[in-house]
C-alpha beads as a LAMMPS data file, in Angstrom:
LAMMPS data file: protein, C-alpha beads

342 atoms
341 bonds

1 atom types
1 bond types

-500.0 500.0 xlo xhi
-500.0 500.0 ylo yhi
-500.0 500.0 zlo zhi

Masses

1 110.0

Atoms # bond

1 1 1 0.056 -0.008 -0.084
2 1 1 2.880 2.473 0.820
3 1 1 4.455 4.103 -1.716
4 1 1 7.976 5.720 0.349
5 1 1 10.471 7.036 -1.979
6 1 1 13.549 7.692 0.076
7 1 1 15.754 10.466 -1.543
8 1 1 19.146 10.761 -0.706
9 1 1 20.725 13.900 0.198
10 1 1 25.107 13.274 0.036
11 1 1 26.007 16.688 0.961
12 1 1 29.581 17.746 1.178
13 1 1 30.710 19.305 3.673
14 1 1 33.732 22.085 3.607
15 1 1 35.834 22.123 7.012
16 1 1 38.871 24.651 7.420
17 1 1 41.930 22.444 8.781
18 1 1 42.870 18.586 9.511
19 1 1 41.021 18.314 12.483
20 1 1 38.120 15.204 13.868
21 1 1 36.207 17.166 11.485
22 1 1 38.165 16.353 8.151
23 1 1 38.355 12.414 10.021
24 1 1 34.192 12.664 10.256
25 1 1 34.169 13.763 6.372
26 1 1 36.057 10.611 5.123
27 1 1 34.064 8.614 7.099
28 1 1 30.822 10.102 5.824
29 1 1 32.082 9.925 2.341
30 1 1 32.656 6.347 3.107
31 1 1 28.978 6.202 4.715
32 1 1 27.836 7.206 1.312
33 1 1 29.551 4.853 -0.214
34 1 1 28.535 1.678 1.433
35 1 1 24.975 3.302 1.643
36 1 1 24.971 3.282 -2.193
37 1 1 26.176 -0.069 -2.510
38 1 1 23.138 -1.135 -0.434
39 1 1 25.485 -2.073 2.754
40 1 1 23.511 -0.015 5.338
41 1 1 24.987 -1.578 8.473
42 1 1 27.928 -0.908 6.939
43 1 1 26.561 3.033 6.253
44 1 1 25.540 3.390 9.860
45 1 1 28.214 2.584 11.534
46 1 1 30.678 4.730 9.176
47 1 1 28.042 7.679 9.674
48 1 1 28.093 6.768 13.482
49 1 1 31.803 7.113 12.975
50 1 1 31.547 10.347 11.428
51 1 1 29.153 12.129 14.032
52 1 1 31.581 11.091 17.227
53 1 1 34.118 12.879 15.226
54 1 1 31.877 15.930 14.271
55 1 1 28.624 15.805 16.836
56 1 1 27.017 18.803 14.586
57 1 1 27.439 16.923 11.040
58 1 1 23.924 17.591 9.408
59 1 1 24.131 15.370 7.069
60 1 1 25.880 12.109 8.720
61 1 1 22.663 12.495 11.131
62 1 1 20.699 12.413 7.792
63 1 1 21.799 9.870 5.959
64 1 1 22.296 7.414 8.680
65 1 1 18.884 7.937 9.426
66 1 1 18.139 6.820 5.851
67 1 1 20.322 3.477 6.387
68 1 1 18.735 2.904 9.304
69 1 1 15.107 3.283 7.390
70 1 1 16.374 0.959 4.548
71 1 1 17.348 -1.671 7.307
72 1 1 13.486 -1.051 8.849
73 1 1 14.963 0.375 11.815
74 1 1 12.069 3.154 11.685
75 1 1 11.762 4.310 14.803
76 1 1 15.927 4.833 15.073
77 1 1 15.736 7.394 11.641
78 1 1 13.187 9.338 12.937
79 1 1 15.377 9.729 16.419
80 1 1 17.721 10.884 13.819
81 1 1 15.911 12.791 11.877
82 1 1 14.565 14.380 14.834
83 1 1 17.983 15.005 16.133
84 1 1 19.100 17.364 13.193
85 1 1 15.740 19.008 12.486
86 1 1 15.596 19.806 16.663
87 1 1 19.008 20.800 17.705
88 1 1 20.526 21.617 14.270
89 1 1 18.201 22.709 11.458
90 1 1 14.765 23.131 12.353
91 1 1 14.569 24.190 8.195
92 1 1 16.349 21.094 6.868
93 1 1 13.462 20.231 4.675
94 1 1 15.092 17.028 3.488
95 1 1 15.159 15.563 7.009
96 1 1 11.592 16.147 7.217
97 1 1 10.671 14.689 4.220
98 1 1 12.386 11.635 5.104
99 1 1 10.968 11.949 8.329
100 1 1 7.759 11.593 6.951
101 1 1 8.413 8.696 5.643
102 1 1 9.526 6.779 8.789
103 1 1 6.563 7.729 10.276
104 1 1 4.424 6.854 7.699
105 1 1 5.688 3.108 8.478
106 1 1 5.157 3.074 12.041
107 1 1 1.873 4.826 11.519
108 1 1 2.378 7.739 12.811
109 1 1 0.044 9.919 10.606
110 1 1 -0.603 12.673 12.464
111 1 1 3.104 13.699 12.947
112 1 1 3.499 12.794 9.326
113 1 1 1.178 15.606 8.428
114 1 1 2.830 17.896 10.231
115 1 1 5.944 17.466 8.431
116 1 1 4.059 17.579 5.347
117 1 1 3.261 21.288 5.730
118 1 1 6.156 21.992 5.822
119 1 1 7.647 20.238 2.856
120 1 1 5.190 20.995 0.992
121 1 1 6.272 25.126 0.856
122 1 1 9.317 23.488 -1.364
123 1 1 7.031 21.318 -3.351
124 1 1 3.766 22.746 -3.632
125 1 1 3.233 20.458 -6.867
126 1 1 3.947 17.333 -5.996
127 1 1 2.087 13.993 -6.926
128 1 1 4.660 12.116 -4.380
129 1 1 4.015 14.430 -1.461
130 1 1 0.088 14.225 -2.406
131 1 1 0.276 10.537 -2.479
132 1 1 2.159 10.727 1.461
133 1 1 -0.289 12.845 2.508
134 1 1 -3.282 10.296 1.436
135 1 1 -1.164 7.612 3.273
136 1 1 -1.282 9.979 6.933
137 1 1 -4.984 10.825 6.324
138 1 1 -5.680 7.275 6.055
139 1 1 -3.424 6.260 9.294
140 1 1 -5.749 8.460 10.747
141 1 1 -9.096 7.293 9.715
142 1 1 -9.471 10.756 7.935
143 1 1 -10.767 9.042 4.670
144 1 1 -12.554 11.831 2.498
145 1 1 -9.302 13.723 2.854
146 1 1 -7.005 10.471 2.290
147 1 1 -9.545 10.304 -1.068
148 1 1 -8.950 13.389 -2.024
149 1 1 -5.163 13.531 -1.472
150 1 1 -5.391 10.123 -3.719
151 1 1 -7.173 11.711 -6.503
152 1 1 -5.093 14.862 -6.509
153 1 1 -2.042 12.963 -6.695
154 1 1 -3.023 11.342 -9.784
155 1 1 -4.239 14.056 -11.492
156 1 1 -0.704 15.446 -11.291
157 1 1 0.826 11.951 -12.154
158 1 1 -1.340 10.097 -14.625
159 1 1 1.197 7.267 -14.372
160 1 1 0.431 6.789 -10.374
161 1 1 -1.300 3.363 -10.423
162 1 1 -0.623 2.697 -6.493
163 1 1 -2.826 6.541 -6.142
164 1 1 -6.051 5.229 -7.987
165 1 1 -5.095 1.652 -5.741
166 1 1 -5.390 3.958 -2.432
167 1 1 -8.342 6.122 -3.580
168 1 1 -10.299 3.220 -3.686
169 1 1 -9.079 1.994 -0.217
170 1 1 -9.809 4.895 1.237
171 1 1 -13.483 4.486 -0.457
172 1 1 -14.022 1.288 0.884
173 1 1 -13.424 2.423 4.132
174 1 1 -15.714 5.316 3.837
175 1 1 -18.541 2.593 2.921
176 1 1 -18.764 4.118 -0.443
177 1 1 -18.370 0.601 -2.485
178 1 1 -19.462 1.867 -5.978
179 1 1 -16.523 4.159 -6.168
180 1 1 -14.379 1.395 -4.898
181 1 1 -15.048 -0.846 -7.739
182 1 1 -14.680 1.994 -9.856
183 1 1 -11.407 2.802 -8.855
184 1 1 -9.818 -0.695 -9.058
185 1 1 -11.467 -1.313 -12.287
186 1 1 -9.383 1.837 -13.612
187 1 1 -6.115 0.436 -11.768
188 1 1 -6.816 -2.894 -13.403
189 1 1 -6.997 -1.370 -16.645
190 1 1 -3.900 0.689 -16.162
191 1 1 -1.667 -2.380 -14.638
192 1 1 -3.424 -6.112 -13.806
193 1 1 -0.086 -7.067 -12.208
194 1 1 -0.502 -4.835 -9.347
195 1 1 -1.260 -7.351 -5.918
196 1 1 -2.956 -4.582 -4.314
197 1 1 -5.959 -4.356 -6.689
198 1 1 -6.688 -7.782 -5.540
199 1 1 -6.182 -7.486 -2.203
200 1 1 -8.456 -4.805 -2.246
201 1 1 -11.060 -6.952 -3.826
202 1 1 -10.574 -9.296 -1.143
203 1 1 -11.555 -7.174 1.344
204 1 1 -14.333 -5.682 -0.491
205 1 1 -15.530 -9.577 -0.794
206 1 1 -14.521 -9.904 2.848
207 1 1 -16.914 -7.141 3.730
208 1 1 -19.660 -8.557 1.646
209 1 1 -19.435 -12.400 3.327
210 1 1 -18.520 -13.320 -0.166
211 1 1 -15.866 -15.799 0.899
212 1 1 -15.013 -17.854 -1.460
213 1 1 -14.742 -14.380 -4.124
214 1 1 -12.779 -13.461 -1.731
215 1 1 -10.278 -16.382 -1.413
216 1 1 -10.125 -16.146 -5.557
217 1 1 -9.017 -12.330 -4.750
218 1 1 -6.128 -13.022 -2.189
219 1 1 -4.722 -15.952 -3.811
220 1 1 -4.040 -13.743 -7.049
221 1 1 -2.609 -11.218 -5.215
222 1 1 0.000 -13.672 -3.468
223 1 1 0.092 -15.143 -6.808
224 1 1 2.012 -11.683 -7.915
225 1 1 4.014 -11.500 -3.905
226 1 1 3.402 -14.465 -1.913
227 1 1 5.558 -13.506 1.294
228 1 1 3.161 -10.217 1.614
229 1 1 2.200 -10.127 5.262
230 1 1 -0.957 -8.980 4.425
231 1 1 -2.229 -10.981 1.926
232 1 1 -1.274 -14.439 4.326
233 1 1 -2.754 -12.488 6.885
234 1 1 -6.271 -11.951 5.252
235 1 1 -6.242 -15.844 3.103
236 1 1 -5.196 -16.901 7.087
237 1 1 -8.840 -15.528 8.135
238 1 1 -10.568 -17.158 5.247
239 1 1 -9.026 -20.379 6.225
240 1 1 -10.448 -19.559 9.752
241 1 1 -14.084 -19.151 8.254
242 1 1 -13.956 -22.486 6.525
243 1 1 -12.587 -24.006 9.979
244 1 1 -9.086 -24.863 8.086
245 1 1 -7.157 -23.901 11.382
246 1 1 -3.891 -25.398 10.652
247 1 1 -3.629 -23.183 7.590
248 1 1 -4.793 -20.644 8.643
249 1 1 -2.324 -21.156 11.433
250 1 1 0.379 -21.000 9.224
251 1 1 -0.644 -17.971 7.517
252 1 1 -1.368 -15.935 10.211
253 1 1 1.753 -16.991 12.006
254 1 1 4.071 -15.406 8.517
255 1 1 2.095 -12.430 9.055
256 1 1 2.952 -12.078 12.278
257 1 1 7.086 -12.588 11.396
258 1 1 6.331 -10.209 8.832
259 1 1 5.319 -7.324 10.680
260 1 1 4.780 -7.708 14.398
261 1 1 2.741 -4.693 14.999
262 1 1 0.198 -5.989 12.695
263 1 1 -3.282 -5.893 14.963
264 1 1 -5.321 -7.674 12.547
265 1 1 -3.161 -10.620 12.545
266 1 1 -3.359 -10.574 16.366
267 1 1 -7.045 -10.365 15.943
268 1 1 -6.793 -13.166 13.380
269 1 1 -4.653 -15.183 15.882
270 1 1 -6.805 -14.604 18.888
271 1 1 -10.107 -16.066 16.493
272 1 1 -7.741 -19.307 15.729
273 1 1 -6.912 -19.698 19.831
274 1 1 -10.662 -19.555 20.040
275 1 1 -11.691 -21.867 17.639
276 1 1 -9.044 -24.366 19.115
277 1 1 -10.653 -23.738 22.477
278 1 1 -7.118 -22.032 23.832
279 1 1 -9.316 -18.823 25.724
280 1 1 -6.539 -17.323 27.841
281 1 1 -4.209 -17.676 24.655
282 1 1 -6.977 -15.821 22.659
283 1 1 -7.556 -13.372 25.525
284 1 1 -3.701 -12.459 24.721
285 1 1 -4.190 -12.137 21.358
286 1 1 -7.154 -9.925 21.304
287 1 1 -5.355 -7.705 24.173
288 1 1 -2.279 -7.635 21.918
289 1 1 -4.602 -6.493 18.580
290 1 1 -6.265 -3.907 20.382
291 1 1 -2.762 -2.298 21.310
292 1 1 -1.955 -1.601 17.780
293 1 1 -5.242 -1.630 16.280
294 1 1 -8.656 -1.282 18.881
295 1 1 -11.631 -0.322 15.680
296 1 1 -11.269 -4.005 13.936
297 1 1 -14.491 -5.726 13.230
298 1 1 -15.175 -8.817 14.617
299 1 1 -12.451 -8.370 17.701
300 1 1 -15.448 -7.045 20.325
301 1 1 -17.205 -10.432 19.226
302 1 1 -15.069 -12.889 19.442
303 1 1 -13.633 -11.093 22.299
304 1 1 -17.043 -11.358 24.217
305 1 1 -17.371 -14.613 23.091
306 1 1 -14.164 -15.889 24.733
307 1 1 -15.186 -14.270 27.790
308 1 1 -18.232 -16.105 27.704
309 1 1 -16.861 -19.275 27.186
310 1 1 -14.544 -18.436 30.643
311 1 1 -17.938 -18.015 32.340
312 1 1 -17.326 -14.491 32.643
313 1 1 -20.704 -13.103 31.485
314 1 1 -20.482 -9.397 32.754
315 1 1 -17.712 -9.133 30.972
316 1 1 -18.653 -10.563 27.669
317 1 1 -21.605 -8.252 27.650
318 1 1 -19.154 -5.115 26.889
319 1 1 -17.709 -6.292 24.340
320 1 1 -20.998 -8.100 22.586
321 1 1 -22.456 -4.494 23.038
322 1 1 -19.578 -2.982 20.790
323 1 1 -20.080 -5.721 18.378
324 1 1 -24.033 -4.938 18.344
325 1 1 -22.786 -1.177 17.763
326 1 1 -20.627 -2.137 14.872
327 1 1 -24.281 -3.681 13.260
328 1 1 -22.636 -7.181 13.250
329 1 1 -24.911 -10.063 13.408
330 1 1 -22.733 -12.518 14.908
331 1 1 -22.591 -10.154 17.978
332 1 1 -26.228 -9.223 17.965
333 1 1 -27.505 -13.151 18.265
334 1 1 -24.753 -13.490 20.902
335 1 1 -25.663 -10.606 22.943
336 1 1 -29.483 -11.648 22.892
337 1 1 -28.806 -15.487 23.556
338 1 1 -26.211 -14.022 26.807
339 1 1 -26.399 -10.857 27.982
340 1 1 -30.772 -11.368 28.266
341 1 1 -29.946 -13.694 30.988
342 1 1 -27.809 -10.903 33.123

Bonds

1 1 1 2
2 1 2 3
3 1 3 4
4 1 4 5
5 1 5 6
6 1 6 7
7 1 7 8
8 1 8 9
9 1 9 10
10 1 10 11
11 1 11 12
12 1 12 13
13 1 13 14
14 1 14 15
15 1 15 16
16 1 16 17
17 1 17 18
18 1 18 19
19 1 19 20
20 1 20 21
21 1 21 22
22 1 22 23
23 1 23 24
24 1 24 25
25 1 25 26
26 1 26 27
27 1 27 28
28 1 28 29
29 1 29 30
30 1 30 31
31 1 31 32
32 1 32 33
33 1 33 34
34 1 34 35
35 1 35 36
36 1 36 37
37 1 37 38
38 1 38 39
39 1 39 40
40 1 40 41
41 1 41 42
42 1 42 43
43 1 43 44
44 1 44 45
45 1 45 46
46 1 46 47
47 1 47 48
48 1 48 49
49 1 49 50
50 1 50 51
51 1 51 52
52 1 52 53
53 1 53 54
54 1 54 55
55 1 55 56
56 1 56 57
57 1 57 58
58 1 58 59
59 1 59 60
60 1 60 61
61 1 61 62
62 1 62 63
63 1 63 64
64 1 64 65
65 1 65 66
66 1 66 67
67 1 67 68
68 1 68 69
69 1 69 70
70 1 70 71
71 1 71 72
72 1 72 73
73 1 73 74
74 1 74 75
75 1 75 76
76 1 76 77
77 1 77 78
78 1 78 79
79 1 79 80
80 1 80 81
81 1 81 82
82 1 82 83
83 1 83 84
84 1 84 85
85 1 85 86
86 1 86 87
87 1 87 88
88 1 88 89
89 1 89 90
90 1 90 91
91 1 91 92
92 1 92 93
93 1 93 94
94 1 94 95
95 1 95 96
96 1 96 97
97 1 97 98
98 1 98 99
99 1 99 100
100 1 100 101
101 1 101 102
102 1 102 103
103 1 103 104
104 1 104 105
105 1 105 106
106 1 106 107
107 1 107 108
108 1 108 109
109 1 109 110
110 1 110 111
111 1 111 112
112 1 112 113
113 1 113 114
114 1 114 115
115 1 115 116
116 1 116 117
117 1 117 118
118 1 118 119
119 1 119 120
120 1 120 121
121 1 121 122
122 1 122 123
123 1 123 124
124 1 124 125
125 1 125 126
126 1 126 127
127 1 127 128
128 1 128 129
129 1 129 130
130 1 130 131
131 1 131 132
132 1 132 133
133 1 133 134
134 1 134 135
135 1 135 136
136 1 136 137
137 1 137 138
138 1 138 139
139 1 139 140
140 1 140 141
141 1 141 142
142 1 142 143
143 1 143 144
144 1 144 145
145 1 145 146
146 1 146 147
147 1 147 148
148 1 148 149
149 1 149 150
150 1 150 151
151 1 151 152
152 1 152 153
153 1 153 154
154 1 154 155
155 1 155 156
156 1 156 157
157 1 157 158
158 1 158 159
159 1 159 160
160 1 160 161
161 1 161 162
162 1 162 163
163 1 163 164
164 1 164 165
165 1 165 166
166 1 166 167
167 1 167 168
168 1 168 169
169 1 169 170
170 1 170 171
171 1 171 172
172 1 172 173
173 1 173 174
174 1 174 175
175 1 175 176
176 1 176 177
177 1 177 178
178 1 178 179
179 1 179 180
180 1 180 181
181 1 181 182
182 1 182 183
183 1 183 184
184 1 184 185
185 1 185 186
186 1 186 187
187 1 187 188
188 1 188 189
189 1 189 190
190 1 190 191
191 1 191 192
192 1 192 193
193 1 193 194
194 1 194 195
195 1 195 196
196 1 196 197
197 1 197 198
198 1 198 199
199 1 199 200
200 1 200 201
201 1 201 202
202 1 202 203
203 1 203 204
204 1 204 205
205 1 205 206
206 1 206 207
207 1 207 208
208 1 208 209
209 1 209 210
210 1 210 211
211 1 211 212
212 1 212 213
213 1 213 214
214 1 214 215
215 1 215 216
216 1 216 217
217 1 217 218
218 1 218 219
219 1 219 220
220 1 220 221
221 1 221 222
222 1 222 223
223 1 223 224
224 1 224 225
225 1 225 226
226 1 226 227
227 1 227 228
228 1 228 229
229 1 229 230
230 1 230 231
231 1 231 232
232 1 232 233
233 1 233 234
234 1 234 235
235 1 235 236
236 1 236 237
237 1 237 238
238 1 238 239
239 1 239 240
240 1 240 241
241 1 241 242
242 1 242 243
243 1 243 244
244 1 244 245
245 1 245 246
246 1 246 247
247 1 247 248
248 1 248 249
249 1 249 250
250 1 250 251
251 1 251 252
252 1 252 253
253 1 253 254
254 1 254 255
255 1 255 256
256 1 256 257
257 1 257 258
258 1 258 259
259 1 259 260
260 1 260 261
261 1 261 262
262 1 262 263
263 1 263 264
264 1 264 265
265 1 265 266
266 1 266 267
267 1 267 268
268 1 268 269
269 1 269 270
270 1 270 271
271 1 271 272
272 1 272 273
273 1 273 274
274 1 274 275
275 1 275 276
276 1 276 277
277 1 277 278
278 1 278 279
279 1 279 280
280 1 280 281
281 1 281 282
282 1 282 283
283 1 283 284
284 1 284 285
285 1 285 286
286 1 286 287
287 1 287 288
288 1 288 289
289 1 289 290
290 1 290 291
291 1 291 292
292 1 292 293
293 1 293 294
294 1 294 295
295 1 295 296
296 1 296 297
297 1 297 298
298 1 298 299
299 1 299 300
300 1 300 301
301 1 301 302
302 1 302 303
303 1 303 304
304 1 304 305
305 1 305 306
306 1 306 307
307 1 307 308
308 1 308 309
309 1 309 310
310 1 310 311
311 1 311 312
312 1 312 313
313 1 313 314
314 1 314 315
315 1 315 316
316 1 316 317
317 1 317 318
318 1 318 319
319 1 319 320
320 1 320 321
321 1 321 322
322 1 322 323
323 1 323 324
324 1 324 325
325 1 325 326
326 1 326 327
327 1 327 328
328 1 328 329
329 1 329 330
330 1 330 331
331 1 331 332
332 1 332 333
333 1 333 334
334 1 334 335
335 1 335 336
336 1 336 337
337 1 337 338
338 1 338 339
339 1 339 340
340 1 340 341
341 1 341 342
């Protein structure tokens, strides 16, 4: 879903004498070479040497952040960009732009939007920044603003199929299924080899209760990108619906390994434990899921159902009421069965 582009700004610093600053420059140049060659751990080591020699070396902080990002060390990247911005140069727009990407990667849409407001002054017509604004609004569940940003990004760059797919996602989450289907058809006509097209179709069919059709779509997505944790998690959920529990567990576990902060995967692991009557494990999985994403379909239903199995009916009804408020048929039926007795 994310289209995060890191621009490398390999600044050349000029120091006035042979000193620690000169040594820092040498480490910095070697770090840039390692970064360009994809040796990110070595790049981080060399940039750290440069910073140790010259603690105010702005470009070393920025480029070390890029190397950290490339390794998936997003919080460490944010720390480097923030150190640069807060203590050296508040107007360092390239560090702010890079910090946008890192914040998006860890789900901090609000923080990304704050930096985007600053960066947009330098790139007011950038399709890429508009795309990232769409991602940030989506993370904040402002789906209307997300749609506007994605559609405007596409207007600026009509080759950006990912903007079209993400607009479809935003329409879907805003319960505008007609426009979501239309956007997916547009994206498919542009590039039918984009797996997110079929994953979004899958999610929409799940929402409609068409699990067989959803399985066809997620299998199509996985045929293009077999190790994608999001797609594996969606297939795991569908296996759960068919009580194919061993296959479900295998996919869900792979999804958690791919992203240990995937709340949806922990929700699905909780459903797996519920179905295998491991109720304490189920509760722990739901608690973990809620730390990352509390507002998920069916989590309250299964959480309540699990508590009911443990004989904790008063607690169960609190969760089942949330499921009822979400208009989930499963929650409504169990609420009427269990909670009417209290």
